[in-house]
C-alpha positions in Angstrom: -17.2 -30.5 9.5 -13.8 -29.2 8.6 -13.3 -25.5 9.2 -11.6 -23.4 6.5 -9.2 -20.6 7.4 -7.5 -18.2 5.0 -3.7 -17.3 5.5 -3.3 -13.6 5.7 0.2 -13.7 4.1 0.0 -12.1 0.6 2.6 -13.3 -1.7 4.4 -11.0 -4.2 2.8 -12.5 -7.4 -0.6 -11.8 -5.8 0.3 -8.2 -4.9 1.5 -7.7 -8.4 -1.6 -9.0 -9.8 -3.8 -6.8 -7.5 -1.6 -3.7 -7.8 -3.7 -2.0 -10.6 -6.9 -2.6 -8.7 -6.0 -1.3 -5.4 -6.8 2.4 -5.8 -10.3 1.4 -7.1 -10.6 -1.0 -4.2 -9.7 1.7 -1.7 -12.3 4.2 -3.2 -15.1 1.8 -3.4 -15.8 0.7 0.2 -18.6 -1.7 -0.8 -17.1 -2.7 -4.2 -16.9 -6.1 -5.6 -14.6 -7.6 -8.0 -14.7 -10.9 -9.9 -11.6 -12.9 -10.1 -10.0 -16.2 -10.9 -8.3 -17.5 -7.8 -5.8 -20.5 -7.1 -5.7 -21.7 -3.5 -2.9 -23.6 -2.0 -2.9 -25.8 1.2 -0.9 -24.2 3.9 -1.7 -26.0 7.2 -3.9 -28.8 8.5 -5.0 -28.8 12.1 -6.4 -32.1 13.4 -7.7 -31.9 17.0 -6.8 -34.6 19.4 -9.6 -37.2 20.4 -10.2 -35.3 23.7 -10.7 -32.0 22.2 -14.1 -30.6 21.3 -13.0 -28.8 18.1 -13.4 -29.3 14.5 -10.5 -30.1 12.2 -9.3 -27.1 10.1 -7.5 -26.5 7.0 -5.7 -23.2 6.2 -5.4 -22.0 2.5 -3.4 -19.2 0.9 -4.2 -17.2 -2.2 -1.2 -18.1 -4.5 -2.6 -16.6 -7.8 -5.3 -14.3 -8.6 -6.5 -12.5 -11.8 -9.2 -9.8 -11.5 -11.5 -9.0 -14.2 -10.2 -5.9 -15.9 -13.4 -4.8 -17.7 -17.1 -5.2 -17.6 -17.1 -7.8 -20.3 -15.0 -10.2 -18.5 -16.6 -9.4 -15.1 -20.0 -10.4 -16.5 -18.7 -13.6 -18.1 -17.0 -14.6 -14.8 -20.2 -14.0 -12.9 -22.1 -16.1 -15.3 -19.5 -18.9 -15.0 -19.7 -18.7 -11.2 -23.5 -18.9 -11.4 -23.4 -22.0 -13.7 -20.9 -23.7 -11.4 -23.0 -22.9 -8.4 -26.1 -24.4 -10.0 -24.2 -27.5 -11.1 -22.8 -27.9 -7.6 -26.2 -27.5 -5.8 -28.6 -29.2 -8.1 -27.9 -32.8 -7.1 -31.2 -34.5 -6.3 -33.2 -31.8 -8.0 -35.2 -31.8 -11.2 -32.4 -29.8 -12.8 -30.0 -32.7 -12.3 -31.8 -34.9 -14.7 -32.9 -32.2 -17.1 -29.6 -31.0 -18.6 -26.8 -33.5 -17.6 -24.2 -30.7 -17.5 -21.2 -31.3 -15.3 -18.9 -28.7 -13.7 -16.0 -29.9 -15.9 -18.1 -29.2 -19.0 -18.9 -25.7 -17.8 -15.1 -25.0 -17.3 -14.1 -26.7 -20.5 -16.7 -24.6 -22.5 -15.9 -21.5 -20.5 -12.4 -21.4 -22.0 -13.5 -18.9 -24.5 -14.7 -16.3 -21.9 -12.3 -13.6 -23.0 -13.1 -13.9 -26.8 -14.0 -10.4 -28.1 -12.2 -8.6 -25.3 -8.8 -6.8 -25.4 -7.3 -9.6 -23.2 
């Protein structure tokens, strides 16, 4: 299996996006924040045939938007839950029951912020 690694470099756009949340993150040691994240490929490491290592890929967060209120946070959590169920239901009774695909969830999730101040 391929290992995944996160690049620790934080680009300016990501810093700017997180800026208004950092004080809250500092105060809440066990806090959690829902966000929409874009990852970019940074590096690929393919071990040689004589090495006993797994291949790895390094990714960097290149864009992030953190939920700014409880309304958006709840909708992102629900979207995440639906995507998880869709991804993990292959071969289960749920797979045949509803026929929903991840793309459908994302397409129908485009109205997540309706009714908020966003």
